[in-house]
C-alpha positions in Angstrom: 71.8 -30.8 74.8 71.3 -34.6 75.5 69.6 -36.8 73.4 69.3 -40.5 74.5 69.9 -43.2 71.8 67.6 -45.7 72.9 68.3 -48.4 70.5 70.7 -48.5 67.2 71.0 -51.4 64.5 71.8 -51.9 60.8 71.0 -54.5 58.2 73.8 -56.3 56.3 75.2 -54.0 53.7 76.1 -55.0 50.4 74.6 -56.1 46.9 71.3 -57.2 48.5 69.3 -58.5 45.3 66.4 -60.6 47.3 65.7 -57.7 49.6 63.5 -54.4 48.8 63.3 -51.1 50.5 60.4 -52.2 52.1 62.1 -55.7 53.5 65.1 -53.8 54.8 63.1 -51.1 56.7 61.2 -53.9 58.4 64.3 -55.9 59.4 66.3 -52.9 60.4 63.2 -51.5 62.6 62.3 -54.6 64.2 65.8 -55.1 65.2 66.1 -51.5 66.6 62.7 -52.1 68.4 64.3 -55.0 70.1 67.6 -53.3 70.7 65.5 -50.4 72.5 63.2 -53.0 74.3 60.4 -50.8 73.6 57.0 -51.4 71.7 56.3 -49.7 68.1 53.5 -47.6 69.6 55.9 -45.8 71.8 57.4 -44.3 68.5 55.8 -40.8 68.0 57.3 -39.4 64.4 59.5 -41.0 61.5 62.7 -39.3 60.0 63.6 -41.1 56.3 66.7 -40.3 55.4 67.2 -41.4 51.4 68.2 -39.7 48.4 67.3 -41.6 45.2 63.9 -43.2 45.7 62.6 -40.7 43.3 65.4 -41.0 40.5 65.9 -44.9 41.0 62.9 -46.1 42.5 60.0 -43.7 41.3 58.7 -43.5 45.0 58.9 -39.7 46.6 56.5 -40.1 49.5 58.7 -42.0 51.8 57.1 -41.0 55.1 54.0 -42.5 54.2 55.5 -45.4 52.5 57.4 -46.7 55.3 55.0 -45.9 57.8 52.1 -48.0 56.4 54.9 -50.8 55.9 55.4 -50.7 59.7 51.9 -50.0 60.3 52.6 -46.7 62.0 50.2 -44.1 62.0 52.6 -41.2 62.9 54.0 -38.0 61.5 56.8 -39.1 59.1 58.6 -37.5 56.5 61.8 -38.0 54.0 64.9 -35.8 54.7 67.0 -35.6 51.7 70.4 -34.0 51.3 72.7 -35.9 49.2 75.0 -38.5 50.8 74.3 -36.3 54.1 70.6 -37.6 53.7 70.9 -40.1 56.6 73.0 -37.5 58.7 70.5 -34.6 58.1 67.8 -37.2 59.3 69.2 -37.8 62.6 70.0 -33.8 63.0 65.9 -33.6 62.2 65.3 -36.3 64.9 67.4 -34.8 67.4 65.6 -31.3 66.8 62.1 -32.8 67.0 63.2 -34.3 70.3 65.0 -31.3 71.6 62.0 -28.9 70.9 60.0 -31.0 73.3 57.4 -31.7 70.3 58.0 -35.5 70.7 59.6 -37.7 73.5 60.9 -40.8 71.1 61.3 -40.9 67.4 62.7 -43.4 64.9 65.5 -42.2 62.3 65.6 -44.6 59.3 68.2 -44.4 56.8 67.8 -46.6 53.3 69.0 -47.0 49.9 68.5 -49.7 47.1 71.0 -49.0 44.5 72.3 -52.3 43.3 69.2 -53.3 41.3 69.9 -50.5 38.8 72.9 -50.1 36.0 76.0 -48.3 37.2 75.4 -45.7 34.4 71.9 -45.1 35.8 73.1 -44.6 39.7 76.3 -42.4 38.5 73.6 -40.3 36.4 71.2 -40.1 39.6 74.0 -39.3 42.3 75.0 -36.4 39.8 71.9 -34.5 40.9 73.8 -33.6 43.8 76.3 -31.7 41.6 75.9 -28.3 39.9 74.5 -27.5 37.1 78.3 -26.8 35.2 79.6 -30.2 36.2 76.6 -31.8 35.1 76.8 -30.2 31.8 80.6 -31.1 31.6 79.7 -34.7 32.3 81.6 -34.5 35.4 81.3 -37.2 38.2 82.0 -37.4 41.7 84.9 -39.4 41.2 86.4 -37.0 39.0 85.3 -34.2 41.3 87.1 -35.8 44.2 89.8 -36.6 41.9 90.7 -33.0 41.3 90.7 -32.5 45.1 93.0 -35.1 45.5 95.2 -33.7 42.7 94.9 -30.1 44.6 96.1 -31.9 47.8 98.9 -33.4 46.4 100.4 -30.3 44.9 100.0 -28.5 48.1 101.0 -30.9 50.5 102.9 -33.5 48.7 100.3 -36.2 49.5 101.1 -39.4 47.8 99.4 -42.2 45.8 100.4 -44.6 48.3 99.1 -42.2 50.9 95.5 -42.7 49.5 96.1 -46.5 49.5 96.8 -46.5 53.1 93.1 -45.3 53.6 91.6 -47.9 51.8 93.9 -50.6 53.3 92.9 -49.7 57.0 89.4 -49.2 56.4 89.6 -52.7 55.1 91.0 -53.9 57.9 88.6 -52.8 59.9 85.6 -54.1 58.0 87.1 -57.0 57.8 86.1 -57.1 61.5 82.5 -56.0 60.6 80.0 -58.8 60.0 77.5 -56.1 58.5 80.2 -54.9 56.2 79.6 -55.4 52.2 83.8 -56.1 52.2 85.1 -58.1 54.8 88.2 -58.7 52.7 91.6 -57.0 53.7 93.9 -55.7 50.7 97.1 -54.5 50.1 98.7 -51.2 49.3 100.1 -53.0 45.8 96.5 -53.9 45.2 95.4 -50.6 45.5 97.7 -49.1 43.1 97.2 -52.0 40.5 93.6 -51.2 40.4 92.0 -49.7 37.6 92.0 -45.9 37.1 88.7 -44.5 37.5 89.6 -40.8 37.7 93.4 -40.5 38.0 94.9 -40.5 40.7 91.9 -42.5 41.9 91.4 -46.1 41.5 88.7 -48.5 41.6 90.2 -49.2 45.5 90.0 -46.0 46.4 86.2 -45.6 45.8 83.4 -46.7 47.8 81.0 -49.0 46.4 77.2 -48.9 45.2 75.4 -50.5 48.1 72.3 -51.2 49.5 71.2 -51.2 52.9 69.4 -49.9 56.0 70.2 -48.1 59.2 67.8 -47.2 62.1 68.2 -45.0 65.5 65.7 -44.3 68.1 66.2 -41.2 69.8 64.0 -39.9 73.5 64.3 -37.6 76.4 63.3 -40.7 78.1 65.6 -43.3 79.5 63.2 -45.9 80.1 64.3 -49.4 78.4 67.8 -48.3 77.7 69.2 -51.3 79.7 66.2 -53.7 78.0 68.7 -55.0 75.5 68.5 -58.6 73.5 72.2 -58.6 73.1 73.7 -61.6 75.4 76.5 -59.9 76.3 74.2 -56.9 77.8 72.1 -58.9 79.9 74.2 -59.7 83.0 75.9 -56.2 83.1 74.5 -52.7 82.9 75.5 -50.7 80.1 76.5 -46.9 80.0 73.7 -44.8 78.5 75.1 -43.2 74.9 73.5 -39.7 74.2 73.9 -37.3 71.2 75.7 -33.9 72.9 76.1 -31.9 69.4 74.2 -32.0 66.1 75.8 -29.6 63.9 74.9 -28.9 59.7 76.8 -26.3 57.4 76.7 -26.0 53.6 79.1 -24.7 51.0 78.6 -24.1 47.3 77.2 -27.2 45.3 80.4 -26.7 42.4 83.5 -27.1 43.3 84.7 -24.4 40.8 83.2 -21.8 43.1 85.4 -22.7 46.0 88.5 -20.8 47.2 90.4 -24.2 48.4 90.0 -27.2 47.0 92.2 -29.1 49.5 89.4 -28.5 52.6 85.4 -28.8 52.7 84.5 -25.8 54.7 81.1 -27.0 55.4 82.9 -30.0 57.5 85.0 -27.3 59.3 82.2 -24.9 60.0 79.7 -27.7 61.0 82.7 -29.1 63.4 83.6 -26.1 65.0 79.6 -25.5 66.1 79.6 -29.2 67.1 82.8 -29.0 69.4 81.2 -25.2 70.8 77.7 -27.2 71.2 79.4 -30.3 73.3 82.1 -28.4 74.8 85.0 -30.5 73.9 87.9 -30.3 71.2 89.0 -32.8 68.8 91.5 -34.1 71.3 88.7 -35.5 73.5 87.5 -37.4 70.7 88.1 -41.4 70.9 86.5 -42.6 67.8 85.0 -41.3 64.7 83.2 -42.2 61.6 84.2 -40.1 58.8 82.9 -39.7 55.1 85.3 -41.6 53.1 83.6 -41.6 50.0 87.1 -41.7 48.5 89.9 -42.1 50.3 91.3 -38.6 49.6 88.0 -37.7 51.7 89.0 -39.4 54.5 92.6 -37.3 55.0 90.6 -34.2 54.0 88.3 -34.9 56.3 90.9 -35.8 59.2 92.1 -31.9 58.5 88.9 -30.6 58.5 87.6 -31.9 61.5 90.8 -30.4 63.5 92.3 -34.1 64.3 95.6 -33.3 62.2 97.3 -30.1 61.0 96.9 -29.5 57.3 98.9 -31.7 55.4 99.7 -33.7 58.1 96.8 -36.6 58.0 98.1 -38.6 55.3 101.2 -39.3 57.2 99.5 -40.3 60.5 97.0 -42.6 58.6 100.3 -44.5 56.8 101.8 -44.4 60.1 98.7 -46.2 61.7 97.8 -43.6 63.9 94.3 -44.0 63.3 94.0 -47.6 63.3 92.4 -50.0 65.6 94.9 -50.5 68.5 96.9 -47.3 67.9 95.7 -46.0 71.3 94.6 -42.6 70.7 91.9 -41.7 67.7 90.4 -44.7 66.1 88.6 -43.8 62.6 85.9 -45.8 60.7 85.9 -48.7 62.8 83.0 -50.1 60.6 85.3 -50.1 57.7 83.7 -46.8 56.5 81.8 -46.0 53.4 85.2 -47.8 51.5 84.3 -51.3 53.4 81.2 -51.1 55.0 79.6 -49.7 52.1 78.0 -46.9 51.0 73.8 -46.9 50.7 73.8 -43.1 50.5 70.7 -42.5 52.5 71.9 -44.8 55.3 75.1 -43.8 55.6 74.9 -41.1 58.1 72.4 -43.2 60.3 75.0 -46.2 60.0 77.9 -43.7 61.2 75.8 -43.1 64.5 75.0 -46.8 64.7 78.9 -47.5 64.8 79.7 -44.7 67.1 76.6 -45.8 69.2 77.8 -49.4 69.7 81.5 -48.1 70.4 80.6 -46.2 73.4 78.2 -49.1 74.7 81.0 -51.2 74.7 79.3 -53.6 72.4 81.4 -53.2 69.0 83.0 -56.9 69.1 86.4 -57.4 67.4 86.0 -53.6 66.4 85.6 -52.7 69.8 88.2 -49.6 71.1 89.0 -49.9 74.2 87.8 -47.1 77.0 86.1 -45.1 74.1 83.4 -42.5 76.0 83.3 -39.5 73.3 83.1 -40.2 69.4 82.1 -38.2 66.3 80.6 -38.9 63.1 80.8 -36.8 60.0 78.6 -37.2 56.8 78.8 -35.3 53.7 76.6 -34.4 51.0 77.8 -34.3 47.3 81.3 -32.6 47.0 81.0 -30.9 50.4 78.1 -28.8 49.8 76.4 -30.3 52.9 78.4 -31.3 55.9 76.7 -32.7 59.2 78.5 -33.8 62.2 77.5 -35.3 65.3 79.2 -35.8 68.7 78.4 -38.5 71.4 79.1 -39.5 74.8 78.5 -42.5 77.2 77.3 -41.2 80.4 
C-alpha cells in the first residue's frame, strides 16, 4: 500500500465559541487545498469523521451538509466510530483510493463540543459505551480509572507515573500553536488537581474541544511540492505515504474483557499494520497515540509493542518518549491531553501531525530525522482501534 498525502491541515483546537462546524470545515478545507496545491474540483469523494453531530447538533447527514458548504457535488458520507471516527474516516479514504474507484479524496474530521453543557457532552460520549455501563451511570473517566487501578495492581504503576504523561504532553503542546493548551505543567500540579475518578485527576484527562482537521489522499503525485509553506518554497520536500491502515475491534464493555491492562483491539490492529508495512515497532521514529487519559498512553506504549508490559510508565517518566530523547518521540502535538480532543477530528489530526513530522515542517516540535511514523486512534474504552503507519519517501 502506498497512498500519497497531498496535503494536511488543522484548525486551532480549543473553545471556539465564535465558530460553527461550517466555519471550521470551510477554514480547514481551504487550508488543506492550499497545502496540496490543487483545486477543489480535483476532489472526487469526501469522508467525514464525526461522532456527536446527531446527539449534540441534531444533524446526521454530514456528507451532504459539508459538501453543500464546500460547493462540491461528489460522493460524500459520514464515518462514525466513537472517538476513533477520524481514524476510521482516514481508513475509509485509504480503501477508496486503494480500490481504484477514486484517485483523490478528502478526509475531514470535525467536532463542535463546547457549546453544550458538560453533562450533555458526557451523556453523548457514553453512546460509545455498553448498555450495562450506561445503566450503571459509568462514564469514560470511571472506565479508564478501572484500567488504571488494574495496571497499578499488576505492574506497580503509580500516580506519579500517570502525571509524567501529562507533563510530557503539555511540554509538547507548548510548542504547538494549534493546541488547546500551550502551557506547561508540573507533576505537583497534576497530583494536586481535583479527583475525577480515582486515581485519575483533572489533569490526567483530555478536555472537551472544538476543532477540525483535513487530509487529501491520492494515488497521484502531482502538486506534492506545490505548497504555501514559506520554508518549502526553496527546497524539495519528501513525499509522505500511508503504507499501512488497519482496524480491529473488541467488546464494547470492559467487564467482558479478560485483561483490563491492555486494549486488545490496539494489539491486533498494530500487529496487522506492522505486517502490512513490513516494519517493526523499533522502526517507528514518531507516534501520535490516543491519550484520552494518561493511563491510555501508558497502555498504548505497551499494546503497540514499543515497551514490554509494565515497562512503559518508567520509560515515560525517564523522558524516553519526550522530544529530544533520540529514539521514539510520542505525541509531539501535545496529544489529546494538551492539543485537545474534538473526538471526530482527533484521528485525522494525528495523521496531520505525523505528516508534518515526516515532511520536516513541524517547526519547534520537529523530530530530527523522522522517517517513519505511526498513529493510534481508539474508540470508546477500546472497542475500536485504528492504526496507520506513514513513511517519507
